[in-house]
Every structure is written in structure tokens, then in C-alpha cells.
Legacy VTK file of the C-alpha trace (Angstrom):
# vtk DataFile Version 3.0
C-alpha trace
ASCII
DATASET POLYDATA
POINTS 392 float
22.116 -25.824 3.324
25.094 -27.739 1.910
27.731 -26.031 -0.215
26.672 -27.836 -3.406
23.072 -26.613 -3.018
24.280 -23.042 -2.461
26.245 -23.204 -5.712
23.140 -24.337 -7.580
20.896 -21.747 -5.927
22.741 -18.431 -5.581
19.616 -16.694 -4.226
18.289 -18.180 -0.985
16.397 -16.763 1.976
16.760 -17.915 5.567
14.368 -16.910 8.347
16.554 -16.718 11.449
14.038 -15.447 14.030
10.294 -14.890 14.401
8.687 -12.587 16.919
6.274 -14.458 19.214
3.615 -11.721 19.414
3.613 -10.330 15.853
4.268 -11.687 12.364
7.663 -9.973 12.216
10.639 -12.062 11.201
14.376 -11.511 10.809
16.050 -13.124 7.840
19.032 -13.181 5.519
18.717 -12.946 1.737
21.805 -14.434 0.114
22.897 -12.954 -3.232
26.050 -13.178 -5.386
27.054 -9.657 -4.287
26.547 -10.215 -0.580
24.097 -11.151 2.157
21.212 -8.832 3.015
19.893 -8.872 6.605
16.155 -8.329 6.783
14.046 -6.380 7.514
15.858 -3.885 5.309
15.306 -0.519 3.656
16.767 -0.060 0.160
17.868 3.463 -0.817
16.726 4.378 -4.322
19.266 5.251 -7.003
16.706 5.854 -9.752
19.161 6.786 -12.504
22.116 4.731 -11.217
22.854 7.193 -8.413
21.388 7.932 -5.017
21.087 11.680 -5.448
24.056 13.470 -3.902
25.606 10.387 -2.253
28.590 8.388 -3.521
28.983 4.625 -2.891
31.575 4.986 -0.075
29.129 7.217 1.816
26.297 4.738 1.283
28.487 1.968 2.688
29.345 4.171 5.672
25.644 4.718 6.328
25.043 0.956 6.418
23.414 0.410 3.016
23.174 -3.288 2.124
21.315 -3.092 -1.204
20.417 -0.335 -3.675
17.510 0.013 -6.086
17.663 1.427 -9.622
14.862 2.077 -12.115
14.415 0.095 -15.307
12.292 2.678 -17.104
14.557 5.669 -16.535
17.765 3.745 -17.282
16.267 2.256 -20.436
15.534 5.795 -21.645
18.840 7.382 -20.604
21.553 6.237 -21.119
19.917 3.047 -22.437
20.329 -0.586 -21.402
22.761 -1.302 -24.246
25.162 1.388 -23.041
24.998 0.164 -19.424
25.674 -3.323 -20.774
28.658 -2.021 -22.742
30.031 -0.334 -19.613
29.977 -3.586 -17.653
26.517 -3.488 -16.075
25.152 -1.403 -13.216
27.660 -2.564 -10.610
30.597 -1.362 -12.674
28.750 1.627 -14.158
27.784 3.145 -10.800
30.754 1.743 -8.850
28.617 -0.098 -6.318
29.897 -3.515 -5.244
26.875 -4.626 -3.197
23.551 -6.123 -4.297
21.322 -4.143 -6.670
17.597 -4.510 -7.360
15.976 -3.032 -10.452
12.227 -2.546 -10.445
10.127 -3.356 -13.502
9.514 0.262 -14.462
5.797 -0.524 -14.416
4.895 2.214 -11.921
6.727 4.848 -13.963
5.202 3.624 -17.224
1.641 3.700 -15.930
2.111 7.101 -14.336
2.018 8.408 -17.919
-1.780 8.127 -17.742
-3.499 8.800 -21.064
-0.232 8.204 -22.920
-0.395 4.464 -22.147
-2.030 1.783 -24.302
-2.446 -1.742 -22.943
-2.878 -5.088 -24.639
-2.366 -8.707 -23.706
0.953 -8.580 -25.532
2.412 -5.632 -23.625
2.293 -1.877 -23.163
2.881 1.068 -25.489
3.554 4.443 -23.919
4.778 7.872 -24.853
7.880 8.968 -22.965
6.615 12.482 -22.344
9.215 13.040 -19.627
12.014 12.472 -22.159
11.760 13.029 -25.925
8.074 12.246 -26.407
8.833 9.107 -28.418
6.555 6.071 -28.389
7.999 3.009 -26.681
6.722 -0.571 -26.827
7.452 -3.034 -24.034
6.563 -6.692 -23.997
7.437 -8.850 -20.996
10.238 -10.375 -23.047
11.669 -6.964 -23.917
11.411 -5.905 -20.292
13.431 -8.963 -19.248
16.019 -8.206 -21.927
16.462 -4.691 -20.510
16.768 -6.101 -16.993
19.360 -8.629 -18.129
21.467 -5.912 -19.792
21.314 -3.686 -16.701
22.668 -6.649 -14.751
21.114 -6.208 -11.301
21.050 -9.089 -8.832
17.254 -8.975 -8.367
14.844 -7.970 -11.130
11.069 -7.591 -11.117
8.461 -8.841 -13.553
6.638 -6.377 -15.816
3.356 -5.484 -14.130
0.488 -3.013 -14.344
0.121 -0.775 -11.301
-3.391 0.717 -10.935
-3.760 3.930 -8.974
-6.232 4.586 -6.172
-9.106 4.883 -6.467
-9.689 2.827 -9.613
-12.853 1.063 -10.828
-12.898 -2.624 -9.963
-12.885 -3.733 -13.643
-9.695 -1.721 -14.170
-8.016 -3.354 -11.137
-9.195 -6.792 -12.286
-7.662 -6.151 -15.691
-4.413 -5.072 -14.011
-4.327 -8.360 -12.108
-5.046 -10.297 -15.299
-2.325 -8.544 -17.290
0.222 -8.713 -14.461
-0.465 -12.439 -14.103
-0.102 -13.133 -17.829
3.047 -11.053 -18.011
4.495 -12.827 -14.955
4.265 -16.141 -16.816
6.005 -14.697 -19.848
8.682 -12.946 -17.786
9.394 -16.236 -16.015
9.524 -18.165 -19.285
11.970 -15.620 -20.740
14.010 -15.685 -17.539
14.182 -19.488 -17.579
14.996 -19.542 -21.299
18.094 -17.502 -20.521
18.910 -19.171 -17.215
22.244 -20.343 -18.637
23.250 -16.701 -19.168
25.004 -14.821 -16.399
25.804 -11.135 -16.294
29.431 -10.365 -15.520
29.686 -13.834 -14.011
26.591 -13.719 -11.788
22.963 -14.792 -12.326
19.790 -12.845 -11.641
16.745 -13.587 -9.475
13.294 -12.714 -10.815
10.609 -11.685 -8.301
6.890 -11.805 -9.071
4.644 -8.869 -8.126
1.299 -9.158 -6.326
-1.285 -6.638 -7.548
-4.986 -6.211 -6.758
-5.490 -2.722 -5.390
-7.306 -2.546 -2.049
-9.326 -5.721 -2.702
-8.046 -8.699 -0.719
-9.801 -11.157 -3.003
-8.011 -9.749 -6.054
-4.730 -9.700 -4.144
-5.136 -13.403 -3.359
-6.062 -14.160 -6.970
-2.833 -12.475 -8.054
-0.736 -14.252 -5.424
-2.155 -17.695 -6.160
-1.494 -17.309 -9.866
2.120 -16.369 -9.180
2.567 -19.385 -6.911
1.062 -21.721 -9.513
2.862 -20.434 -12.606
6.459 -20.277 -11.378
8.907 -20.797 -8.525
9.684 -17.135 -7.878
12.429 -16.765 -5.222
10.679 -13.691 -3.805
7.597 -11.508 -4.127
7.069 -7.817 -4.585
3.837 -6.269 -3.333
2.920 -3.476 -5.737
0.036 -1.064 -6.054
0.186 0.420 -2.559
1.060 4.016 -1.654
-0.677 5.128 -4.847
-3.123 7.599 -3.317
-4.784 5.684 -0.490
-4.406 6.410 3.219
-2.079 4.184 5.182
-4.989 2.857 7.230
-6.712 1.830 3.997
-3.505 0.148 2.849
-3.135 -1.903 6.021
-6.725 -3.212 5.794
-5.631 -5.559 3.001
-1.847 -5.576 3.413
-1.957 -7.042 6.922
-3.959 -10.202 6.126
-2.284 -10.626 2.728
1.203 -10.775 4.225
0.592 -12.308 7.621
-1.847 -15.031 6.581
-1.331 -15.826 2.905
2.134 -15.078 1.519
4.786 -17.831 1.480
6.775 -17.918 4.693
10.031 -19.132 3.133
10.476 -16.306 0.611
11.206 -12.585 1.013
8.304 -10.120 0.816
9.069 -6.718 -0.664
6.631 -3.820 -0.176
7.351 -1.550 -3.118
7.525 2.244 -2.903
6.798 2.724 0.811
9.248 4.526 3.055
7.935 6.651 5.920
9.177 5.380 9.306
5.859 4.480 10.954
4.751 2.460 7.929
8.020 0.535 7.969
7.592 -0.254 11.660
3.979 -1.398 11.177
4.807 -3.280 7.994
7.519 -5.300 9.695
4.918 -6.405 12.256
2.870 -7.814 9.352
5.861 -9.761 8.060
7.341 -7.423 5.416
11.060 -7.982 4.784
12.115 -5.342 2.229
11.201 -1.735 1.427
12.251 0.978 -0.988
11.208 4.596 -1.455
12.511 7.921 -2.774
11.046 9.646 0.295
14.252 10.054 2.366
16.159 11.809 -0.427
13.171 13.650 -1.882
12.170 15.133 1.466
15.822 15.993 2.107
15.861 18.081 -1.068
12.797 19.879 0.300
14.609 20.656 3.563
12.847 18.025 5.687
14.270 15.367 8.018
13.018 12.334 9.904
13.834 12.328 13.606
13.062 10.672 16.926
10.955 13.773 17.606
8.975 13.553 14.364
9.382 15.235 10.993
11.524 18.380 11.113
11.188 21.204 8.582
14.583 22.917 8.495
13.127 25.861 6.598
11.397 27.043 9.769
12.935 30.103 11.400
12.749 28.391 14.810
15.977 26.584 13.884
17.952 29.710 12.951
19.709 30.006 16.353
19.601 26.349 17.407
23.118 25.132 18.231
21.939 21.575 18.853
22.255 18.574 16.530
19.573 17.721 14.014
18.465 14.788 16.189
20.043 14.134 19.579
18.758 10.557 19.428
20.511 9.761 16.129
24.058 8.443 15.638
24.439 9.252 11.927
27.550 11.166 10.698
25.496 14.362 10.445
24.062 14.271 13.953
27.373 13.222 15.539
29.553 15.345 13.252
28.851 18.761 14.780
26.406 20.015 12.151
23.895 22.191 14.013
20.287 22.860 13.186
21.248 26.491 12.699
23.789 25.528 10.044
21.405 23.138 8.299
18.685 25.800 8.386
21.121 28.232 6.735
22.034 25.710 4.006
18.405 24.924 3.298
17.349 28.561 3.110
20.262 29.365 0.796
19.498 26.322 -1.391
23.029 24.987 -1.000
23.800 21.505 -2.345
25.241 20.545 1.027
21.767 20.816 2.558
20.383 18.027 0.346
23.495 15.913 0.824
23.578 16.149 4.613
19.833 15.675 5.054
19.847 12.730 2.620
22.641 11.117 4.637
20.646 11.568 7.822
17.311 10.375 6.405
18.752 7.251 4.805
20.689 6.398 7.948
17.568 6.972 10.026
15.589 4.341 8.082
18.492 1.885 7.901
19.070 2.199 11.638
15.337 1.875 12.320
15.337 -1.463 10.476
18.517 -2.540 12.283
16.874 -1.887 15.641
13.696 -3.609 14.479
15.744 -6.681 13.598
17.363 -6.674 17.040
13.927 -6.526 18.663
12.669 -9.435 16.542
15.674 -11.563 17.480
15.083 -10.680 21.139
11.376 -11.558 20.829
10.293 -8.055 21.851
9.043 -6.569 18.598
5.521 -5.866 19.842
6.986 -3.680 22.579
9.204 -2.025 19.959
6.123 -1.157 17.876
4.175 0.096 20.892
7.048 2.286 22.053
7.670 3.723 18.597
4.027 4.478 17.844
3.680 6.219 21.238
6.801 8.329 20.657
7.052 11.759 18.995
8.893 10.040 16.135
5.625 8.574 14.937
4.585 12.071 13.844
6.414 11.611 10.566
4.146 13.452 8.142
LINES 1 393
392 0 1 2 3 4 5 6 7 8 9 10 11 12 13 14 15 16 17 18 19 20 21 22 23 24 25 26 27 28 29 30 31 32 33 34 35 36 37 38 39 40 41 42 43 44 45 46 47 48 49 50 51 52 53 54 55 56 57 58 59 60 61 62 63 64 65 66 67 68 69 70 71 72 73 74 75 76 77 78 79 80 81 82 83 84 85 86 87 88 89 90 91 92 93 94 95 96 97 98 99 100 101 102 103 104 105 106 107 108 109 110 111 112 113 114 115 116 117 118 119 120 121 122 123 124 125 126 127 128 129 130 131 132 133 134 135 136 137 138 139 140 141 142 143 144 145 146 147 148 149 150 151 152 153 154 155 156 157 158 159 160 161 162 163 164 165 166 167 168 169 170 171 172 173 174 175 176 177 178 179 180 181 182 183 184 185 186 187 188 189 190 191 192 193 194 195 196 197 198 199 200 201 202 203 204 205 206 207 208 209 210 211 212 213 214 215 216 217 218 219 220 221 222 223 224 225 226 227 228 229 230 231 232 233 234 235 236 237 238 239 240 241 242 243 244 245 246 247 248 249 250 251 252 253 254 255 256 257 258 259 260 261 262 263 264 265 266 267 268 269 270 271 272 273 274 275 276 277 278 279 280 281 282 283 284 285 286 287 288 289 290 291 292 293 294 295 296 297 298 299 300 301 302 303 304 305 306 307 308 309 310 311 312 313 314 315 316 317 318 319 320 321 322 323 324 325 326 327 328 329 330 331 332 333 334 335 336 337 338 339 340 341 342 343 344 345 346 347 348 349 350 351 352 353 354 355 356 357 358 359 360 361 362 363 364 365 366 367 368 369 370 371 372 373 374 375 376 377 378 379 380 381 382 383 384 385 386 387 388 389 390 391
């Protein structure tokens, strides 16, 4: 791509390698705050912080892009305040790319406190002050613009599993209508930049576990706008992973555009990442690595480790001998981590979060190397046959 085209299109995606035996591909997503090698895992900083970890540590771990949450930030401290403080990059002191989700999953998790219409959604913020909040697609885009992330997501409806087919069909219909309006609002303000940089708007494919509805959603997105990337929402909402892959695999490998990044939203256990990459997924996010860390649990090459177990009390070995993160190479023993976890020390959550995030980032780095080498099928086979695949 010539320099003049790059200036006109600050968000571009290049596929640099494709695995010959799977649908896995390695790519680079170019953004104003830096290039993102894919496949990639995005640590989640829900409220403008990855719990317990400061930006220098995240850089040290190899983080290329962070995710923050539109719903929670719109409630506290509010998009206007973040705007006043210079946007999310300045507010949270992170100089790399940031993605903000639509907040749709959080909104619809309010259950009976949600009212839907063609125009938008009204919900009661029961996890804050109990106030009633109204969001239209246009208002959602205004919040996203004020937060100032590099990549923002359309407002969508995320149905849980299981849900009646009419409910999932309605979710597809609303998400499709709202995608058009989000795009129109985004284009209407295309001349605006936040702190000197533009934003990219991704569409979101919904449809539950029904491939036909998924394709209906995807085709509408392709017809209504030129989205530079696509989120895949509505998975990991109660279904088994085998049920998820029944529709996810053909959706991604056979039907989604090949020249744009594909982002599987809210999925983050290691085996699912490895299998998802084989389908052609490029981007992931999930709170799992930090949430499980706060519960005293760690990913490892030997499977999930529960540091609360007394078997670790006298173990002088590292958390994971096969890991090169600062925790595993820094002399912190399982005995020490067990002690911190049992005593509910803050250091336990911090150290385990560092390890878990590094573990997923390094897993995606090694996956990328295998794709470039043309050996990703062997990578999948080896991983799924290893003790590390026991990650539940």
C-alpha cells in the first residue's frame, strides 16, 4: 500500500501468512497507536484499568492492545469526564491501541430491567445507582467518540443461551438496524478526530447458535456498510464450547471476509483460542485471566492450577516450568503463591494476573510463529494432546 493510501486509511489489515492445512492466518492490523500482530489476545481493562497491573507491566508482558468497557465507563466516571481528561489513552496512561466494546453484553445482562425498541434500549443500572438509562445507536457512538478508543463496536443485542428462536431473530434484526445507524453516525462525524486520531467502527455478527441467522446478520453488515473489521458476539453465553464451534467454524472459515480482522468477543480459555485460530479468528478478549487469578487459579502447560490446594504448600518449584513470564522466571515458588492466595494478599492476584495474561499472549505469539511456518495443524494437535488442554 502506498503512503498516500495509508494516510487516507489509518486502519488497514494485512494477511501475511496462511496455514496450508487449517484456516489459520497471521496478520497485522495497523492503527494510529501502533501495529497489532494477529492472532492476538487483548487483556481487558473494564474500567480503564487491567485489575492490579500498570501500563509498564502490561508492556513488559507483551500486550499490544487493551480493551475497555463502554457501559461501565459511561456510568463511572462518565464519558464526558474521560473526554475532559484527554480520552482513554491519556486517562489510563496507555500509549498503545485501545478497543472499547459496545457495552451491549453488559446492558443485556440486566435481564428484566431491559426494554427494547427499534429506536434503542432502556435499562436500569442496578449495578450502580438504579437509575434508568436510554441508549440509542447514535448516543452509543457519541459515548464511544468521547472515550476516544482506536476501535469501537456498534451497539448490538446479545441474546443468551438458550433463547427461543424468535428472540434470537429479533436480536439479529435489532443489531442489524442499529449497525446501519451506528455507521451513519460514524460517517457523519468522520471529519472529527479524537486527540488527533480517528476511530474505526467494527460491526458485530449475532445469531446465537443458528448458522442461518448468523449468515443473515453477516450479509446485512456487508451490504449496509464498509466496516473495517467484524466482531462475533453472542458466544460464550452459556453454551458448551463444542456447541459454539458447530456454527463458529463454518461461519468464520467459509463465510466471513478474508481481508478484514475477525474478533471473537468474550472468549479466553487457552484451548478455545487455539481452536479458534484454526478457524480463522484473529482477535480475542476475555476477563478470564484476571478473574481466575483473583480466585487463585492459573493457566499452565500442565493444565489449570488451583493455588489454594494444600499440595502446593511445600512446592519450591516455579508456577509453570514451561513458562517464561516474569513470575515463573523470577523465583516465585508455588509455595509462596499458595501462601499469598490463602492469606488473600493483593500480590497473589497481581502475580497470577501477570502470569495468566502472559500465558495467553505467548500462546498467540507461538501460534503466529506456527502459522508463518505452515505448521499450525501440528501445533493444534500437540496442544490438544498436552496436559495444558485441561484448562477448566
